[in-house]
N, C-alpha and C positions, 0 to 999 in steps of 0.2 A: 846248901851254900846261903847265898842272900835271901833277904826278905822278902824280894820282890819277883821270886819265883812264884808263880801259877801253878803250872802243872808242867810234867815231864811227858814226852811222847816222842815216838820215831816218827820224824817226818818222811814224804815220799821220796826226799833224797838220800835217807838212810840213816844221817846224823840225828843225835838226840837234841831235841830241842826243848825250849820252855817259854814262857811267857815271862817278860820283864817290863816292869813299870818303866815308861818313858820319862818319869822323874827323875830315876835311878840312870840314867845314860847321859854322860856327858858329852854335850857338844856346844861349843862356845856360839853365842848371838853373831859375832862377826863370821864364824864358818858358815853357819845357817844363812845370813845374809849374801855371802861370797856363793854359796850353793844357789840359792835362790835367783842371783842376779845371771849366772851363767847358766843355768840348767832348769830354767822356771818350767818350760813346756814338759819334759821328761818328769819333773816331781809331781807336777799337777796331774799328769796322766797316772802315775801311782797313787796319788791322793783319789782320783775318781775310781779307781780299782778296789781301792780300801773300802771306799763308802758303798760300793755295791757287793762288797762281801769277798771279793775274789782274795785268794792266798797268793801273797808272794813268798820269794825265797826268803828264809830267816836270815837276819843279820847276824853277824860275827861279832862277840865283845870279848873284850879282856877284862878282868877285875883290875881296880886301880887300889893300888895301896892306901889310899887317902878315902877310900869307899867308893861304891857305885862301878860304873862300867866305862871304857872308852871302846870307840866302836873301831873294829879293826877292817871290817868291810860291811857297807849297807849305810852309809851316812843319807843317800838321797831317800831312802826306804824309813829312815827315822824322821827326817824332817816331813816327808809325805804322810807319816803316821800322825804326828803332831798336827799337821795341817787340816787333816780329816777327824780331829777330835778324838783320837784314840789313847786309851790309858796304856795300853802295854802294845809291845811286840813281839812276833816271835822270834827267838834267838838261840844262836848256838854260842855257849860260854867257852871259850877256849882259854 
């Protein structure tokens, strides 16, 4: 599919997942600001888990006609991964 896939694997939830570059996942700055204002504690906990190397559930993404991906489920995880300095996130593209 897209160039941002690093690898495919079966995750512990039984779904095929890939590592997708965060730069290819569309989320607006205003959406990020809204999520951080409302759910900072939850996002910060996820960021800390990522930094400790803990595995989070893969996000669910949809391919966009204009390129890249929109988030079906996992906005908080995407924001946490960005805050943690990650380059990619585990995702299921549906």
